[in-house]
PLY file of the C-alpha trace (Angstrom):
ply
format ascii 1.0
element vertex 347
property float x
property float y
property float z
element edge 346
property int vertex1
property int vertex2
end_header
-54.62 39.37 27.65
-58.23 39.03 27.46
-59.74 38.15 23.92
-62.84 37.14 23.14
-63.95 34.30 20.98
-66.62 35.40 18.76
-66.98 32.39 16.83
-70.66 32.07 18.11
-73.51 33.76 20.02
-73.79 32.22 23.33
-69.96 31.40 23.63
-68.40 29.63 26.52
-67.19 31.91 29.22
-63.74 32.39 29.86
-61.81 33.43 33.60
-61.87 37.54 34.47
-58.74 37.39 36.82
-57.32 40.42 34.89
-60.20 42.86 36.42
-57.65 44.41 38.56
-56.00 45.30 35.40
-59.02 46.73 33.76
-59.55 48.95 37.01
-55.68 50.36 36.76
-55.82 51.12 33.22
-59.11 53.34 33.39
-57.61 55.29 36.28
-54.63 55.79 34.02
-56.33 56.69 30.94
-58.87 59.22 32.81
-62.07 57.96 33.60
-64.38 55.09 35.96
-64.98 51.74 34.68
-67.67 51.11 36.80
-70.28 52.76 35.30
-69.19 50.53 31.73
-69.32 47.65 33.89
-72.07 47.54 35.60
-74.22 48.82 32.29
-72.91 45.67 30.22
-73.53 43.55 33.33
-69.78 42.41 34.29
-69.69 40.90 37.85
-67.00 43.03 39.86
-66.50 41.29 42.65
-63.03 41.06 43.64
-63.72 38.88 46.75
-64.11 35.74 44.30
-62.05 36.82 41.30
-60.79 33.00 40.80
-63.99 31.90 40.00
-65.10 35.02 37.99
-65.70 35.13 34.37
-67.31 37.45 32.10
-68.82 36.47 28.40
-66.92 37.04 25.52
-69.54 39.66 23.78
-69.58 41.72 27.33
-65.37 41.67 27.32
-65.30 43.15 23.37
-68.15 46.04 24.48
-66.15 46.69 27.53
-62.92 47.12 25.57
-65.32 49.23 22.72
-66.41 51.69 25.61
-62.97 51.88 26.90
-61.67 52.88 23.96
-63.70 55.11 23.19
-63.88 56.90 26.75
-60.36 56.88 27.55
-58.81 60.71 27.57
-55.08 60.92 27.29
-53.84 57.33 26.17
-54.85 54.73 23.94
-56.82 52.04 26.01
-55.47 48.73 24.80
-51.84 49.99 24.90
-52.47 51.22 28.57
-54.11 47.77 29.20
-50.93 45.85 28.55
-48.97 47.85 30.38
-50.74 47.42 33.19
-51.00 44.13 33.15
-50.03 41.99 35.82
-49.73 38.37 37.87
-51.67 40.00 40.70
-53.34 37.15 41.64
-51.25 34.95 40.24
-48.21 35.84 41.66
-46.58 32.55 41.00
-46.14 33.02 37.52
-45.00 36.26 38.60
-42.30 34.67 40.29
-41.26 32.22 38.01
-41.00 34.93 35.02
-39.06 37.22 37.44
-36.86 34.20 38.44
-36.26 32.87 34.82
-32.65 32.33 33.40
-33.41 32.83 30.07
-36.49 34.70 27.78
-36.61 31.15 26.68
-36.94 29.62 29.87
-40.57 32.43 29.95
-42.22 30.96 26.58
-44.13 28.54 28.89
-45.95 31.34 30.60
-47.96 31.44 27.04
-49.42 27.59 28.31
-50.80 28.63 31.48
-52.17 32.15 30.27
-53.86 30.11 27.94
-55.21 27.46 30.61
-55.73 29.55 33.54
-57.08 33.48 31.99
-57.71 32.82 28.42
-58.07 29.92 26.28
-58.92 31.81 23.07
-55.28 33.48 22.80
-52.15 31.21 21.62
-48.83 32.54 21.14
-45.87 30.19 19.48
-42.28 30.22 18.96
-40.86 30.24 15.39
-37.37 30.49 15.02
-36.54 31.46 11.69
-32.92 32.03 11.13
-31.45 34.77 12.66
-34.86 35.80 14.02
-37.48 34.66 16.46
-40.84 35.22 15.69
-43.84 35.47 18.38
-46.75 34.83 16.43
-50.27 35.49 18.02
-52.97 33.66 17.22
-56.84 33.98 18.27
-59.45 31.13 18.74
-62.61 31.65 16.34
-63.47 34.18 13.92
-60.95 37.06 13.17
-61.06 39.83 15.49
-63.40 42.53 14.11
-60.93 45.06 15.73
-57.23 45.62 16.77
-57.51 46.42 20.18
-56.89 42.62 21.68
-53.81 41.92 19.72
-52.76 45.60 20.67
-53.25 44.87 24.00
-51.51 41.29 24.27
-48.52 42.73 22.51
-47.86 45.84 24.79
-47.76 42.85 27.26
-45.22 41.03 25.97
-43.31 44.02 25.13
-43.45 45.09 28.72
-42.58 41.81 30.22
-39.57 41.34 27.91
-38.20 44.66 28.43
-38.87 44.11 32.25
-36.57 40.83 32.14
-33.78 42.23 29.54
-33.56 45.92 30.42
-30.97 47.53 28.14
-31.12 44.46 25.93
-34.21 44.70 24.72
-34.26 44.89 21.17
-36.93 44.47 18.79
-36.62 43.85 15.00
-40.42 44.41 13.69
-44.16 43.95 14.67
-46.65 42.17 12.27
-50.22 43.15 12.13
-53.02 41.44 9.85
-55.38 44.07 10.20
-55.01 47.35 8.03
-53.17 50.68 9.86
-55.92 52.29 11.96
-55.80 55.97 12.12
-53.98 55.89 15.04
-51.09 53.92 13.66
-48.47 57.08 14.54
-49.16 56.32 18.59
-47.90 52.33 17.56
-44.26 53.62 16.82
-44.01 55.89 19.94
-45.12 53.18 21.94
-43.61 50.09 20.56
-40.39 52.07 19.53
-40.06 49.47 16.81
-41.03 48.68 12.85
-44.62 48.46 12.74
-45.93 46.73 9.45
-49.75 46.27 9.24
-51.65 44.03 6.77
-49.26 41.07 7.17
-50.11 37.17 6.63
-49.37 36.84 10.70
-49.95 38.98 14.37
-45.91 38.27 14.97
-43.37 40.42 17.20
-39.85 39.20 15.57
-37.08 39.57 17.69
-33.06 38.65 17.59
-33.26 34.87 17.81
-29.96 35.32 20.20
-32.28 37.24 22.73
-33.79 34.14 23.61
-30.84 32.54 25.41
-29.00 35.66 26.72
-28.73 34.71 30.88
-30.82 37.14 32.69
-29.89 39.01 35.59
-32.59 37.87 37.97
-32.10 34.14 37.21
-33.04 31.86 41.20
-33.26 28.69 39.58
-34.43 27.54 42.98
-37.63 30.21 43.45
-37.63 29.52 39.93
-38.09 25.53 40.03
-40.64 26.60 42.96
-43.13 28.61 41.69
-43.41 26.09 37.92
-44.64 23.59 40.71
-47.00 26.13 42.26
-48.73 27.02 39.04
-48.82 23.14 38.17
-50.50 22.77 41.12
-53.09 25.20 40.01
-53.31 23.31 36.62
-53.82 20.54 37.76
-57.21 21.10 39.56
-58.29 22.64 36.37
-60.95 20.03 34.57
-59.98 18.85 31.40
-56.47 20.31 30.45
-55.47 19.76 26.99
-52.92 20.38 24.71
-50.02 18.20 23.39
-47.70 19.21 26.87
-50.45 18.53 28.98
-50.88 14.80 26.91
-46.98 14.34 28.19
-47.27 15.27 31.93
-50.14 12.94 32.62
-48.77 10.54 30.42
-45.18 11.00 32.98
-47.74 11.27 36.37
-49.49 7.74 35.27
-46.39 5.96 34.49
-43.63 7.66 36.80
-41.43 4.74 35.63
-41.01 6.71 32.13
-39.09 9.34 34.12
-35.82 6.99 34.19
-35.91 5.96 30.43
-35.36 8.00 27.02
-37.43 9.77 24.71
-38.15 6.51 22.72
-40.26 4.91 25.77
-42.49 7.96 26.21
-43.49 8.24 22.19
-44.38 4.73 22.37
-46.83 5.16 25.18
-48.15 8.23 23.38
-48.38 5.98 20.43
-46.23 8.95 18.67
-43.07 8.45 16.80
-39.54 9.91 18.86
-39.17 12.22 15.20
-42.70 13.68 15.91
-42.47 13.45 19.55
-39.62 15.73 19.65
-40.83 17.82 16.68
-44.10 18.57 18.36
-41.87 19.92 21.49
-39.59 21.96 19.17
-43.12 23.67 17.70
-44.08 24.57 21.59
-40.51 25.87 22.76
-39.64 22.67 25.32
-37.36 20.02 25.76
-37.97 16.50 26.62
-35.01 16.74 29.36
-36.80 19.56 31.17
-40.58 17.82 30.73
-38.58 15.40 32.62
-37.14 17.11 34.87
-40.28 18.83 36.08
-42.36 16.11 36.49
-39.31 14.61 38.65
-39.59 17.68 40.83
-43.24 17.70 40.57
-43.52 14.23 41.72
-41.21 13.96 44.20
-42.63 17.00 46.07
-45.56 15.09 46.11
-44.58 11.85 47.88
-42.12 13.49 50.18
-45.34 15.39 51.39
-47.69 12.12 51.22
-45.03 10.61 53.45
-45.93 7.15 52.17
-42.49 6.28 50.76
-38.97 6.78 52.26
-36.86 9.13 50.40
-34.76 5.90 48.53
-38.25 4.35 47.07
-38.73 8.23 45.47
-35.27 8.06 43.95
-35.62 4.73 42.49
-39.27 5.58 41.35
-38.16 8.50 39.81
-35.22 6.28 38.30
-32.79 7.70 39.68
-29.43 5.65 39.94
-28.71 6.11 43.33
-30.21 8.08 46.32
-27.39 10.46 46.02
-28.29 11.99 42.73
-31.72 12.46 43.58
-30.83 14.98 46.71
-28.48 16.62 44.26
-31.25 17.19 42.22
-33.83 17.43 44.06
-31.73 20.25 45.99
-30.83 22.08 43.08
-34.89 22.06 41.88
-36.31 22.99 45.17
-33.25 24.83 47.52
-33.68 22.21 49.96
-32.32 18.58 50.84
-35.56 15.80 50.29
-35.08 15.36 53.88
-35.49 18.92 54.67
-38.32 19.20 52.58
-40.02 16.27 53.94
-39.45 17.91 57.53
-41.31 21.71 56.85
-43.89 20.02 54.44
-47.46 19.33 56.26
-48.70 15.91 55.51
-50.61 15.87 52.40
-53.41 13.22 53.20
-52.76 12.58 57.08
-49.94 10.36 56.71
0 1
1 2
2 3
3 4
4 5
5 6
6 7
7 8
8 9
9 10
10 11
11 12
12 13
13 14
14 15
15 16
16 17
17 18
18 19
19 20
20 21
21 22
22 23
23 24
24 25
25 26
26 27
27 28
28 29
29 30
30 31
31 32
32 33
33 34
34 35
35 36
36 37
37 38
38 39
39 40
40 41
41 42
42 43
43 44
44 45
45 46
46 47
47 48
48 49
49 50
50 51
51 52
52 53
53 54
54 55
55 56
56 57
57 58
58 59
59 60
60 61
61 62
62 63
63 64
64 65
65 66
66 67
67 68
68 69
69 70
70 71
71 72
72 73
73 74
74 75
75 76
76 77
77 78
78 79
79 80
80 81
81 82
82 83
83 84
84 85
85 86
86 87
87 88
88 89
89 90
90 91
91 92
92 93
93 94
94 95
95 96
96 97
97 98
98 99
99 100
100 101
101 102
102 103
103 104
104 105
105 106
106 107
107 108
108 109
109 110
110 111
111 112
112 113
113 114
114 115
115 116
116 117
117 118
118 119
119 120
120 121
121 122
122 123
123 124
124 125
125 126
126 127
127 128
128 129
129 130
130 131
131 132
132 133
133 134
134 135
135 136
136 137
137 138
138 139
139 140
140 141
141 142
142 143
143 144
144 145
145 146
146 147
147 148
148 149
149 150
150 151
151 152
152 153
153 154
154 155
155 156
156 157
157 158
158 159
159 160
160 161
161 162
162 163
163 164
164 165
165 166
166 167
167 168
168 169
169 170
170 171
171 172
172 173
173 174
174 175
175 176
176 177
177 178
178 179
179 180
180 181
181 182
182 183
183 184
184 185
185 186
186 187
187 188
188 189
189 190
190 191
191 192
192 193
193 194
194 195
195 196
196 197
197 198
198 199
199 200
200 201
201 202
202 203
203 204
204 205
205 206
206 207
207 208
208 209
209 210
210 211
211 212
212 213
213 214
214 215
215 216
216 217
217 218
218 219
219 220
220 221
221 222
222 223
223 224
224 225
225 226
226 227
227 228
228 229
229 230
230 231
231 232
232 233
233 234
234 235
235 236
236 237
237 238
238 239
239 240
240 241
241 242
242 243
243 244
244 245
245 246
246 247
247 248
248 249
249 250
250 251
251 252
252 253
253 254
254 255
255 256
256 257
257 258
258 259
259 260
260 261
261 262
262 263
263 264
264 265
265 266
266 267
267 268
268 269
269 270
270 271
271 272
272 273
273 274
274 275
275 276
276 277
277 278
278 279
279 280
280 281
281 282
282 283
283 284
284 285
285 286
286 287
287 288
288 289
289 290
290 291
291 292
292 293
293 294
294 295
295 296
296 297
297 298
298 299
299 300
300 301
301 302
302 303
303 304
304 305
305 306
306 307
307 308
308 309
309 310
310 311
311 312
312 313
313 314
314 315
315 316
316 317
317 318
318 319
319 320
320 321
321 322
322 323
323 324
324 325
325 326
326 327
327 328
328 329
329 330
330 331
331 332
332 333
333 334
334 335
335 336
336 337
337 338
338 339
339 340
340 341
341 342
342 343
343 344
344 345
345 346
């Protein structure tokens, strides 16, 4: 899922949490990637992987070198197939425990924030079809390799979650058909169209809301909470969803009110807020619920408020309603959660 932003020389470095995936893909393709990284000056420090970065130009050069050296497979396809959230297990848990494919789509926002700020995948619902549209920041890519890697990864996870029900309509790609175009059909097992207006994976819209066999709501909520804790540590998280989340954190009284109050706090019309949320594949109710869980867990850990006060601050009609909701989110009652939690600030 890596993609360099080549808009200008000296572009900002991007995270390189995917280093282990590059190593595994190279091994599967029959070559040693260490000389490639050494020649290009790419750091290979697994001990401090969470802070590792790479320059976009280095990543582009590494990809081209790996494609040239691969002996038995097309490297970008293998890199996408081997992609896993090895160093972000909470995202992996979130995916594996999702109730529907639609729920999983917020992972693309997290990937952009934690892994690759140049990559955007947006959902467009067009009649009976769902389009997962891929865009890269900066100038158009000079090779198809990073789009290949991203779509290979998306298809891998969709098949993992849907099993035999995974049926894709077609894969649309903006660039002309490469010399190895025949490999696409073998890898993706679906129709592939080159020279299209958009990069997009098209699938039946009904697949978005099919119940998934791995659904585990309590673990799902817990994984989301842990990912959001990571996101809160990032400097300057951007985006419309992030604006709403910051608004809820600053004004928790909005959590017990309707969409109109939040829209007013953001300075937008309620219809604009709804339209933006639909474009992101999110609902206002889901954001409210996630914010309530996040704040409830934080306040329970800090131990400065009693459970009755937390319930009131989050806009619940009574403590019993709060307890039922929190138990659904966390898999345990607020009192049990507090008993297990360590005080956050020495409280």
